[in-house]
Structure formats: C-alpha cells, structure tokens
Backbone as CSV, one residue per row, in Angstrom:
resi,resn,N_x,N_y,N_z,CA_x,CA_y,CA_z,C_x,C_y,C_z
1,MET,3.842,-18.126,-7.634,2.776,-17.955,-8.624,3.259,-18.421,-9.986
2,ASP,2.407,-19.175,-10.694,2.717,-19.627,-12.043,2.496,-18.480,-13.016
3,GLN,3.584,-18.014,-13.649,3.433,-16.894,-14.574,3.383,-17.350,-16.017
4,THR,2.885,-18.588,-16.260,2.579,-18.991,-17.617,1.314,-18.294,-18.091
5,GLU,0.498,-17.805,-17.162,-0.675,-17.006,-17.480,-0.433,-15.580,-17.000
6,PRO,-1.099,-14.587,-17.577,-0.902,-13.207,-17.135,-1.221,-13.059,-15.646
7,TRP,-0.392,-12.279,-14.947,-0.554,-12.176,-13.502,-1.929,-11.674,-13.062
8,PRO,-2.659,-10.835,-13.841,-3.985,-10.419,-13.355,-4.974,-11.566,-13.194
9,GLU,-4.700,-12.702,-13.834,-5.608,-13.842,-13.728,-5.265,-14.754,-12.550
10,GLY,-4.124,-14.510,-11.913,-3.709,-15.343,-10.795,-4.117,-14.753,-9.458
11,GLU,-3.588,-15.301,-8.398,-3.921,-14.837,-7.057,-3.257,-13.492,-6.770
12,LEU,-4.014,-12.590,-6.161,-3.531,-11.278,-5.766,-3.975,-11.035,-4.329
13,LEU,-3.114,-10.392,-3.542,-3.427,-10.133,-2.138,-3.583,-8.634,-1.906
14,GLY,-4.826,-8.198,-1.757,-5.084,-6.799,-1.452,-4.780,-6.508,0.005
15,PHE,-4.158,-5.352,0.270,-3.714,-5.007,1.620,-4.028,-3.547,1.889
16,ASP,-4.628,-3.288,3.052,-4.900,-1.905,3.436,-4.904,-1.771,4.948
17,LEU,-4.421,-0.618,5.412,-4.486,-0.240,6.820,-5.262,1.067,6.950
18,GLU,-6.065,1.174,8.006,-6.557,2.470,8.469,-5.793,2.765,9.752
19,THR,-5.388,4.004,9.953,-4.384,4.283,10.972,-4.732,5.470,11.866
20,THR,-3.853,5.695,12.835,-4.034,6.810,13.773,-3.632,8.154,13.179
21,GLY,-2.995,8.156,12.022,-2.542,9.405,11.419,-1.814,9.143,10.125
22,VAL,-1.041,10.123,9.667,-0.413,10.039,8.348,1.109,9.909,8.397
23,ASP,1.683,9.771,9.586,3.130,9.608,9.715,3.447,8.119,9.742
24,ARG,4.019,7.639,8.644,4.250,6.195,8.544,5.355,5.693,9.446
25,PHE,6.137,6.603,10.032,7.201,6.191,10.945,6.756,6.163,12.408
26,SER,5.575,6.725,12.704,5.146,6.759,14.105,3.692,6.358,14.319
27,ASP,2.861,6.442,13.300,1.463,6.062,13.480,1.277,4.563,13.344
28,VAL,0.128,4.084,13.823,-0.135,2.643,13.866,-1.560,2.368,13.391
29,PRO,-1.858,1.116,13.056,-3.181,0.774,12.525,-4.288,0.795,13.583
30,VAL,-5.489,1.096,13.096,-6.704,0.897,13.884,-7.567,-0.171,13.214
31,SER,-7.197,-0.567,12.007,-7.823,-1.697,11.324,-6.904,-2.155,10.207
32,PHE,-7.108,-3.395,9.773,-6.360,-3.916,8.629,-7.261,-4.833,7.833
33,ALA,-6.895,-5.044,6.582,-7.584,-6.021,5.743,-6.603,-6.660,4.794
34,LEU,-6.728,-7.951,4.638,-5.974,-8.746,3.673,-7.008,-9.499,2.844
35,VAL,-7.158,-9.119,1.593,-8.210,-9.674,0.744,-7.564,-10.463,-0.390
36,ARG,-7.773,-11.771,-0.387,-7.229,-12.638,-1.431,-8.231,-12.717,-2.576
37,MET,-7.732,-12.448,-3.799,-8.604,-12.472,-4.969,-7.952,-13.267,-6.092
38,GLU,-8.797,-13.859,-6.909,-8.306,-14.592,-8.070,-9.351,-14.489,-9.175
39,ALA,-8.923,-14.054,-10.349,-9.817,-13.908,-11.499,-11.044,-13.066,-11.154
40,GLY,-10.827,-12.013,-10.366,-11.903,-11.095,-10.036,-12.821,-11.533,-8.925
41,VAL,-12.512,-12.661,-8.273,-13.359,-13.207,-7.217,-12.614,-13.185,-5.890
42,VAL,-13.274,-12.727,-4.831,-12.692,-12.775,-3.496,-12.694,-14.217,-3.010
43,ILE,-11.513,-14.747,-2.705,-11.417,-16.138,-2.270,-11.026,-16.248,-0.798
44,GLY,-10.810,-15.116,-0.148,-10.490,-15.136,1.277,-10.286,-13.728,1.787
45,CYS,-10.569,-13.530,3.062,-10.389,-12.209,3.648,-10.082,-12.349,5.139
46,ASP,-9.039,-11.669,5.573,-8.720,-11.556,6.998,-8.711,-10.069,7.321
47,ALA,-9.628,-9.660,8.177,-9.755,-8.244,8.508,-10.162,-8.098,9.964
48,SER,-9.716,-7.009,10.580,-10.051,-6.799,11.991,-9.833,-5.348,12.382
49,LEU,-10.605,-4.904,13.374,-10.262,-3.676,14.064,-9.057,-3.956,14.949
50,VAL,-8.307,-2.898,15.253,-7.090,-3.033,16.049,-7.100,-1.992,17.162
51,ASP,-6.770,-2.427,18.365,-6.578,-1.492,19.469,-5.164,-0.926,19.358
52,PRO,-5.029,0.363,19.005,-3.685,0.905,18.771,-2.904,1.185,20.048
53,GLY,-3.553,1.063,21.207,-2.862,1.330,22.463,-2.621,2.801,22.727
54,ARG,-3.354,3.650,22.007,-3.239,5.100,22.183,-4.549,5.746,21.745
55,GLU,-4.700,7.011,22.054,-5.863,7.747,21.603,-5.811,7.923,20.079
56,ILE,-6.957,7.777,19.438,-7.052,8.023,18.000,-7.463,9.480,17.799
57,PRO,-6.635,10.283,17.157,-6.946,11.702,16.992,-8.267,11.934,16.259
58,THR,-8.899,13.047,16.577,-10.194,13.376,15.972,-10.106,13.406,14.458
59,GLY,-9.015,13.967,13.929,-8.877,14.038,12.477,-8.891,12.680,11.819
60,ALA,-8.261,11.694,12.440,-8.248,10.341,11.894,-9.631,9.703,11.986
61,VAL,-10.307,9.932,13.108,-11.660,9.388,13.285,-12.591,9.925,12.209
62,GLU,-12.429,11.192,11.861,-13.275,11.796,10.829,-13.060,11.152,9.466
63,VAL,-11.886,10.564,9.249,-11.596,9.903,7.972,-12.183,8.501,7.932
64,HIS,-11.856,7.669,8.934,-12.262,6.258,8.866,-13.390,5.875,9.811
65,GLY,-13.767,6.769,10.729,-14.914,6.505,11.588,-14.673,5.563,12.746
66,ILE,-13.419,5.236,13.025,-13.109,4.311,14.123,-12.647,5.111,15.326
67,SER,-13.452,5.125,16.372,-13.132,5.894,17.572,-12.223,5.110,18.500
68,THR,-11.597,5.817,19.427,-10.750,5.165,20.422,-11.551,4.139,21.209
69,GLU,-12.771,4.510,21.598,-13.616,3.619,22.403,-13.947,2.336,21.635
70,ARG,-14.291,2.484,20.367,-14.629,1.301,19.576,-13.407,0.423,19.362
71,ALA,-12.254,1.033,19.064,-11.043,0.247,18.849,-10.661,-0.533,20.104
72,ARG,-10.800,0.099,21.263,-10.480,-0.579,22.518,-11.438,-1.728,22.801
73,ALA,-12.712,-1.516,22.488,-13.730,-2.518,22.806,-13.723,-3.687,21.831
74,GLU,-13.462,-3.411,20.551,-13.625,-4.430,19.519,-12.314,-4.863,18.856
75,GLY,-11.248,-4.099,19.074,-10.011,-4.375,18.358,-9.148,-5.433,19.001
76,ILE,-8.350,-6.098,18.165,-7.370,-7.053,18.676,-6.110,-6.290,19.089
77,PRO,-5.261,-6.887,19.935,-4.021,-6.198,20.321,-3.141,-5.890,19.121
78,LEU,-2.406,-4.795,19.210,-1.561,-4.351,18.113,-0.548,-5.426,17.715
79,ALA,0.048,-6.080,18.690,1.043,-7.110,18.383,0.432,-8.258,17.585
80,ASP,-0.804,-8.642,17.931,-1.479,-9.715,17.195,-1.754,-9.295,15.754
81,ALA,-2.146,-8.036,15.571,-2.421,-7.541,14.220,-1.168,-7.591,13.364
82,PHE,-0.052,-7.130,13.902,1.181,-7.142,13.125,1.631,-8.562,12.831
83,GLY,1.395,-9.467,13.753,1.742,-10.855,13.500,0.937,-11.449,12.360
84,ARG,-0.356,-11.222,12.354,-1.211,-11.770,11.306,-0.883,-11.172,9.944
85,VAL,-0.687,-9.855,9.912,-0.420,-9.198,8.633,0.959,-9.586,8.090
86,SER,1.973,-9.539,8.936,3.318,-9.860,8.453,3.414,-11.318,8.019
87,ASP,2.769,-12.224,8.746,2.784,-13.633,8.342,2.130,-13.819,6.975
88,ALA,1.024,-13.111,6.735,0.322,-13.227,5.453,1.177,-12.693,4.316
89,LEU,1.858,-11.571,4.549,2.696,-10.999,3.498,3.919,-11.866,3.213
90,LEU,4.494,-12.435,4.255,5.638,-13.325,4.056,5.232,-14.576,3.288
91,ASP,4.069,-15.120,3.622,3.565,-16.297,2.905,3.335,-15.969,1.437
92,ALA,2.720,-14.809,1.172,2.469,-14.410,-0.210,3.784,-14.254,-0.977
93,SER,4.750,-13.596,-0.362,6.039,-13.388,-1.014,6.716,-14.713,-1.318
94,ASN,6.663,-15.632,-0.378,7.284,-16.943,-0.580,6.656,-17.695,-1.753
95,ARG,5.362,-17.430,-1.996,4.646,-18.106,-3.080,4.628,-17.294,-4.367
96,GLY,5.256,-16.114,-4.337,5.277,-15.271,-5.520,3.983,-14.547,-5.790
97,VAL,3.126,-14.463,-4.776,1.842,-13.768,-4.923,2.047,-12.292,-4.612
98,PRO,1.659,-11.400,-5.510,1.886,-9.980,-5.256,0.931,-9.399,-4.226
99,VAL,1.465,-8.531,-3.375,0.618,-7.736,-2.496,0.236,-6.484,-3.271
100,VAL,-1.030,-6.118,-3.210,-1.564,-5.021,-4.007,-2.221,-4.008,-3.074
101,GLY,-1.994,-2.741,-3.333,-2.622,-1.717,-2.513,-2.541,-0.357,-3.149
102,MET,-3.055,0.609,-2.432,-3.041,2.002,-2.865,-2.042,2.754,-2.001
103,ASN,-1.022,3.327,-2.643,0.059,3.995,-1.909,0.697,3.008,-0.935
104,LEU,1.128,1.890,-1.470,1.619,0.769,-0.658,2.807,1.134,0.214
105,SER,3.618,2.100,-0.210,4.794,2.436,0.596,4.393,2.946,1.972
106,TYR,3.204,3.517,2.083,2.704,3.963,3.389,2.406,2.756,4.283
107,ASP,1.600,1.837,3.790,1.193,0.684,4.599,2.370,-0.237,4.906
108,LEU,3.190,-0.504,3.891,4.310,-1.412,4.113,5.357,-0.811,5.041
109,THR,5.553,0.492,4.973,6.519,1.128,5.871,6.039,1.086,7.315
110,ILE,4.755,1.335,7.544,4.209,1.208,8.899,4.461,-0.192,9.434
111,LEU,4.165,-1.188,8.615,4.356,-2.573,9.046,5.825,-2.864,9.322
112,ASP,6.702,-2.397,8.451,8.130,-2.632,8.609,8.663,-1.976,9.877
113,VAL,8.269,-0.725,10.118,8.731,-0.002,11.308,8.310,-0.734,12.575
114,GLN,7.076,-1.161,12.622,6.574,-1.827,13.816,7.214,-3.199,14.011
115,CYS,7.396,-3.942,12.925,8.062,-5.243,13.030,9.497,-5.080,13.519
116,ARG,10.168,-4.062,12.986,11.549,-3.821,13.377,11.630,-3.447,14.856
117,GLY,10.685,-2.609,15.310,10.685,-2.194,16.698,10.360,-3.322,17.657
118,ARG,9.541,-4.269,17.213,9.106,-5.351,18.099,10.038,-6.552,18.072
119,THR,10.647,-6.823,16.912,11.455,-8.032,16.779,12.908,-7.756,16.420
120,GLY,13.213,-6.500,16.049,14.555,-6.179,15.593,14.794,-6.513,14.138
121,LEU,13.773,-7.069,13.474,13.893,-7.464,12.075,12.784,-6.829,11.254
122,GLY,13.158,-6.178,10.164,12.165,-5.627,9.259,11.613,-6.693,8.338
123,LEU,10.678,-6.310,7.486,10.048,-7.270,6.581,11.076,-7.940,5.670
124,GLY,11.985,-7.143,5.122,12.990,-7.714,4.240,13.886,-8.705,4.932
125,GLU,14.266,-8.377,6.157,15.139,-9.278,6.926,14.413,-10.553,7.322
126,ARG,13.095,-10.493,7.372,12.305,-11.687,7.687,11.979,-12.506,6.446
127,GLY,12.340,-11.980,5.261,12.164,-12.763,4.042,11.220,-12.199,3.010
128,TRP,10.609,-11.016,3.286,9.721,-10.447,2.291,10.525,-9.742,1.210
129,GLY,10.249,-10.077,-0.042,10.947,-9.424,-1.143,10.024,-9.037,-2.271
130,GLY,8.728,-8.891,-1.952,7.768,-8.604,-3.004,7.312,-9.905,-3.646
131,PRO,6.658,-9.804,-4.789,6.407,-8.579,-5.543,5.274,-7.752,-4.952
132,ALA,5.287,-6.472,-5.292,4.248,-5.540,-4.872,3.723,-4.793,-6.088
133,LEU,2.452,-4.478,-6.070,1.806,-3.712,-7.127,1.058,-2.559,-6.475
134,ASP,1.525,-1.354,-6.736,0.970,-0.156,-6.104,0.125,0.596,-7.124
135,ALA,-1.186,0.674,-6.873,-2.079,1.345,-7.815,-1.640,2.775,-8.083
136,LEU,-1.177,3.471,-7.062,-0.773,4.865,-7.228,0.471,4.987,-8.098
137,THR,1.497,4.207,-7.798,2.744,4.259,-8.568,2.508,3.869,-10.022
138,LEU,1.716,2.836,-10.242,1.433,2.402,-11.603,0.648,3.455,-12.376
139,ASP,-0.355,4.044,-11.729,-1.166,5.051,-12.411,-0.346,6.284,-12.770
140,ARG,0.536,6.700,-11.876,1.402,7.848,-12.183,2.275,7.582,-13.401
141,GLN,2.623,6.325,-13.620,3.495,6.000,-14.741,2.732,5.890,-16.048
142,VAL,1.604,5.194,-16.045,0.914,4.925,-17.305,0.104,6.124,-17.787
143,ASP,-0.213,7.055,-16.894,-1.016,8.225,-17.275,-0.433,9.458,-16.590
144,LYS,0.826,9.757,-16.916,1.605,10.759,-16.196,0.969,12.145,-16.182
145,TYR,0.352,12.531,-17.271,-0.039,13.929,-17.427,-1.528,14.171,-17.184
146,ARG,-2.239,13.162,-16.695,-3.648,13.368,-16.361,-3.769,14.313,-15.183
147,LYS,-4.596,15.301,-15.320,-4.778,16.271,-14.247,-5.756,15.734,-13.221
148,GLY,-5.722,16.333,-12.030,-6.652,15.938,-10.977,-6.001,15.072,-9.918
149,LYS,-6.757,14.793,-8.894,-6.261,14.013,-7.771,-6.148,12.540,-8.143
150,ARG,-5.322,11.832,-7.366,-5.112,10.404,-7.607,-5.350,9.613,-6.325
151,ARG,-6.382,9.967,-5.601,-6.778,9.161,-4.448,-7.476,7.893,-4.951
152,LEU,-7.707,6.959,-4.038,-8.321,5.698,-4.464,-9.680,5.940,-5.108
153,GLU,-10.478,6.824,-4.531,-11.790,7.080,-5.110,-11.688,7.668,-6.516
154,ASN,-10.630,8.472,-6.756,-10.418,9.027,-8.091,-10.018,7.944,-9.084
155,LEU,-9.147,7.032,-8.642,-8.722,5.951,-9.527,-9.874,4.998,-9.816
156,CYS,-10.744,4.805,-8.845,-11.912,3.945,-9.084,-12.793,4.534,-10.175
157,LEU,-12.975,5.836,-10.151,-13.742,6.486,-11.219,-13.025,6.368,-12.558
158,GLN,-11.712,6.582,-12.546,-10.933,6.542,-13.773,-10.975,5.169,-14.431
159,TYR,-10.933,4.105,-13.618,-10.858,2.754,-14.162,-12.169,1.976,-14.008
160,GLU,-13.232,2.708,-13.698,-14.586,2.143,-13.647,-14.684,0.973,-12.670
161,VAL,-14.218,1.236,-11.460,-14.262,0.246,-10.382,-15.170,0.767,-9.281
162,GLU,-16.010,-0.091,-8.779,-16.905,0.305,-7.686,-16.147,0.279,-6.358
163,LEU,-16.279,1.357,-5.592,-15.702,1.431,-4.250,-16.853,1.423,-3.262
164,ALA,-17.020,0.298,-2.564,-18.190,0.119,-1.718,-18.228,1.121,-0.571
165,GLU,-17.095,1.341,0.079,-17.060,2.224,1.248,-15.634,2.735,1.435
166,ALA,-15.393,3.977,1.031,-14.053,4.544,1.129,-13.585,4.577,2.571
167,HIS,-12.299,4.284,2.783,-11.645,4.291,4.090,-12.176,3.203,5.020
168,GLU,-12.733,2.160,4.436,-12.991,0.916,5.162,-11.999,-0.076,4.599
169,ALA,-11.189,-0.684,5.458,-10.004,-1.401,4.995,-10.314,-2.497,3.977
170,SER,-11.326,-3.316,4.226,-11.635,-4.409,3.297,-12.069,-3.878,1.940
171,ALA,-12.921,-2.840,1.959,-13.395,-2.257,0.705,-12.244,-1.616,-0.060
172,ASP,-11.358,-0.919,0.651,-10.222,-0.273,-0.010,-9.258,-1.302,-0.592
173,ALA,-9.001,-2.374,0.148,-8.081,-3.404,-0.335,-8.625,-4.072,-1.596
174,GLU,-9.895,-4.420,-1.584,-10.503,-5.052,-2.757,-10.510,-4.093,-3.944
175,ALA,-10.872,-2.840,-3.693,-10.926,-1.862,-4.779,-9.545,-1.646,-5.402
176,ALA,-8.497,-1.620,-4.568,-7.145,-1.440,-5.098,-6.778,-2.567,-6.045
177,VAL,-7.141,-3.794,-5.696,-6.866,-4.928,-6.585,-7.619,-4.751,-7.898
178,ARG,-8.882,-4.398,-7.808,-9.683,-4.252,-9.031,-9.163,-3.113,-9.909
179,VAL,-8.672,-2.039,-9.280,-8.097,-0.941,-10.054,-6.852,-1.412,-10.799
180,VAL,-5.975,-2.126,-10.121,-4.735,-2.599,-10.756,-5.038,-3.567,-11.898
181,VAL,-5.998,-4.446,-11.698,-6.379,-5.375,-12.769,-6.976,-4.609,-13.953
182,ALA,-7.836,-3.625,-13.662,-8.417,-2.813,-14.732,-7.335,-2.036,-15.477
183,MET,-6.337,-1.573,-14.747,-5.219,-0.858,-15.354,-4.450,-1.788,-16.294
184,ALA,-4.242,-3.020,-15.866,-3.515,-3.983,-16.696,-4.319,-4.367,-17.936
185,THR,-5.626,-4.318,-17.832,-6.481,-4.587,-18.995,-6.392,-3.447,-19.999
186,ARG,-6.306,-2.230,-19.491,-6.232,-1.054,-20.356,-4.832,-0.868,-20.936
187,TYR,-3.821,-1.161,-20.132,-2.425,-0.982,-20.560,-1.762,-2.360,-20.604
188,LEU,-1.766,-2.969,-21.779,-1.352,-4.366,-21.896,0.117,-4.585,-21.568
189,ALA,0.925,-3.515,-21.658,2.336,-3.671,-21.291,2.476,-4.033,-19.820
190,LEU,1.590,-3.535,-18.972,1.599,-3.919,-17.559,1.251,-5.394,-17.416
191,ARG,0.201,-5.803,-18.098,-0.248,-7.197,-17.999,0.836,-8.164,-18.416
192,ASP,1.592,-7.792,-19.454,2.562,-8.719,-20.039,3.942,-8.655,-19.391
193,THR,4.133,-7.759,-18.438,5.425,-7.641,-17.762,5.480,-8.605,-16.582
194,PRO,6.510,-9.437,-16.479,6.627,-10.347,-15.328,6.613,-9.572,-14.016
195,LEU,6.072,-10.175,-12.980,5.899,-9.484,-11.704,7.217,-8.975,-11.125
196,ALA,8.268,-9.773,-11.208,9.556,-9.336,-10.661,10.054,-8.089,-11.384
197,ASP,9.866,-8.054,-12.697,10.289,-6.888,-13.475,9.421,-5.680,-13.153
198,LEU,8.134,-5.917,-12.949,7.218,-4.826,-12.639,7.510,-4.247,-11.255
199,HIS,7.858,-5.098,-10.314,8.252,-4.631,-8.979,9.494,-3.748,-9.087
200,ALA,10.498,-4.214,-9.812,11.732,-3.443,-9.959,11.475,-2.129,-10.681
201,ALA,10.604,-2.146,-11.680,10.306,-0.926,-12.428,9.645,0.123,-11.543
202,GLN,8.793,-0.311,-10.636,8.104,0.642,-9.766,9.074,1.378,-8.835
203,ILE,10.144,0.712,-8.440,11.166,1.381,-7.629,11.726,2.568,-8.393
204,LEU,12.036,2.350,-9.669,12.575,3.411,-10.512,11.516,4.466,-10.805
205,TRP,10.303,4.045,-11.160,9.241,4.998,-11.495,8.911,5.904,-10.318
206,HIS,8.881,5.330,-9.128,8.579,6.130,-7.952,9.671,7.165,-7.715
207,ARG,10.920,6.770,-7.871,12.022,7.717,-7.673,11.984,8.831,-8.721
208,GLU,11.681,8.459,-9.956,11.578,9.478,-11.007,10.460,10.468,-10.694
209,TRP,9.347,9.967,-10.199,8.234,10.848,-9.809,8.669,11.785,-8.688
210,ALA,9.360,11.255,-7.683,9.796,12.081,-6.553,10.785,13.156,-7.006
211,LEU,11.711,12.795,-7.868,12.670,13.768,-8.378,11.963,14.884,-9.143
212,SER,10.995,14.506,-9.968,10.254,15.499,-10.743,9.460,16.424,-9.834
213,LEU,8.816,15.847,-8.821,8.031,16.662,-7.895,8.928,17.590,-7.086
214,ASP,10.082,17.095,-6.662,10.995,17.943,-5.899,11.528,19.094,-6.757
215,ASP,11.774,18.809,-8.024,12.225,19.867,-8.935,11.140,20.935,-9.086
216,TYR,9.903,20.500,-9.225,8.770,21.446,-9.324,8.650,22.278,-8.057
217,ARG,8.792,21.632,-6.908,8.695,22.360,-5.642,9.804,23.397,-5.515
218,ALA,11.010,23.028,-5.910,12.135,23.963,-5.819,11.908,25.182,-6.701
219,LYS,11.414,24.960,-7.908,11.170,26.061,-8.830,10.071,26.993,-8.338
220,ASN,9.179,26.473,-7.485,8.057,27.270,-7.000,8.210,27.681,-5.536
221,GLY,9.439,27.556,-5.013,9.721,28.005,-3.664,9.007,27.229,-2.579
222,GLN,8.692,25.965,-2.856,7.978,25.133,-1.892,8.937,24.246,-1.111
223,THR,8.472,23.754,0.014,9.267,22.863,0.849,9.589,21.568,0.096
224,PRO,10.831,21.129,0.114,11.173,19.884,-0.598,10.559,18.660,0.071
225,LEU,10.477,17.584,-0.678,10.013,16.321,-0.124,10.952,15.847,0.969
226,ASP,10.409,15.070,1.885,11.265,14.365,2.823,12.056,13.316,2.038
227,PRO,13.341,13.166,2.313,14.144,12.185,1.559,13.556,10.782,1.543
228,SER,12.863,10.409,2.599,12.279,9.068,2.637,11.208,8.884,1.570
229,ASP,10.663,10.009,1.061,9.613,9.922,0.056,10.132,9.427,-1.289
230,TYR,11.443,9.336,-1.445,12.029,8.814,-2.677,12.009,7.289,-2.722
231,ILE,11.774,6.655,-1.599,12.006,5.211,-1.476,10.686,4.438,-1.576
232,TRP,10.697,3.416,-2.391,9.543,2.525,-2.577,10.064,1.097,-2.671
233,PRO,9.384,0.105,-2.076,8.088,0.182,-1.409,8.150,0.346,0.101
234,ILE,9.335,0.175,0.708,9.479,0.335,2.158,10.486,1.437,2.401
235,ALA,10.054,2.492,3.057,10.903,3.665,3.276,11.585,3.589,4.629
236,TRP,12.641,4.387,4.765,13.318,4.517,6.045,13.888,5.934,6.112
237,PRO,14.070,6.488,7.302,14.624,7.845,7.408,16.047,7.890,6.874
238,ILE,16.324,8.876,6.007,17.663,9.023,5.459,18.013,10.506,5.372
239,ALA,19.305,10.791,5.223,19.748,12.173,5.082,19.454,12.661,3.670
240,ARG,19.168,13.937,3.532,18.820,14.477,2.231,19.967,14.311,1.218
241,SER,21.205,14.353,1.681,22.346,14.217,0.766,22.334,12.899,0.027
242,ALA,21.638,11.900,0.586,21.617,10.580,-0.027,20.799,10.530,-1.295
243,VAL,19.917,11.525,-1.521,19.089,11.509,-2.724,19.468,12.638,-3.673
244,ALA,20.499,13.396,-3.331,20.876,14.512,-4.190,21.476,14.025,-5.494
C-alpha cells in the first residue's frame, strides 16, 4: 500500500467469521466474509457459508442464525474456506493492505489454529505479518474510560456507522472497516500513524489492557484472564508464568 496518502483513504480488507462457539482454539467457522473497501466504497467481497463438519450448538445458532442443516446444505467445505481466507490475507499482507475487523485476535487465531493443524504452518510461518487494525483494540486505547459495552453494535452507535445486520459476516466486516475509518477521522493521531507502527502499537495496547483487567479481577476476587488473552493479534496457549 502506498502510504503517501493517509491509510483510511487506501484499500482496507474487512474480515469476519461467524463460528460454532467462542473458543478460538477449538471452534470453527460457519461463515466468513472478506470485504475489500477503498475510500468508503466496497470494491469486492468474498463471502460464503461454511460446513463446519460438526453440529452447530443451539447457542451459536441463536446468535448468527445459521443452523447445522443450512450449513451442510449450502456451505463450502471447511478446508476450502480456510484456503480462500488465508490466501486473501496473505495477499493483503504482501501488498501492505491492512486486515480490519472487530476483536481480530479471535478471528485470526481461529484461522491460525486451523491452518497450523491442516498444514503444519501458521499464518506467520506462511508469510502473514500484518498490518492489522482491530476496532476493539483501537477503541479501548483512544477512549479508555468510556463506560458501557464495546461490542460492534455499540461501536457503530459511538462512531455513527450503520450496521445493516449484526452477526452477518459481510455486514460485520464492512461495519468494522467503517468504524475504524470513522475512528481515524475523529482521532487524527490514528490517521497519521503509519500502518506498521499502528500494528506494533496495538500489540502493546492490548497487553496493557489485559494487564489492567487482570489487576482489576485480582482485586475483586475474580478469575484471572487466560494467559493467551494477553496476546494480539494471533494468540496461542501459554503458561501463566509467561505473562507474570
């Protein structure tokens, strides 16, 4: 990507998965979307239902509305989905195009785990090195003390972005891009920071957030975070001593 112009005006790749559950180390997609945008315009979209090869729990169906029967009938094989998504992310990384999403460490970790299990190589080993722009991580940094939830629908309200259909992968991916661009318009320091620097900063910001949250939990007698929750943008299981 040519960074002679501010990155919000260049190409951005929105990415979202809807999944069988909330465990990024064991759950898998039931749909994906890759939405290419430039200057606020959608210039391409690759999206599909996915057959996860397992039953989709009722709780997950209640969130995204994709039943096991529908995924089996209309979805592409899981291996094909991971191939299409990983190829798109690798291409974007090679061109310096940022992948953008909401809580990206969840989606990217799912992809990394599955790629590693299928090929023995994770995203990084295959050549992905970012940049990534996570609406959640950025919002936590620029507006640290705002009260209330920080789900995608909340951020859309905060940054005056329309969310066509929550928990539909294409709509969520597009909305995440629009939220990040709106954030960069409101907070010019984000807009003016080179993408590589912004990617590196998010690693630190996410860790600082995790440390602060773990400290709060300890003071209130709550269960500590899983150590993997300290890692952004791609997590892996680690021993708690590694983050002490």
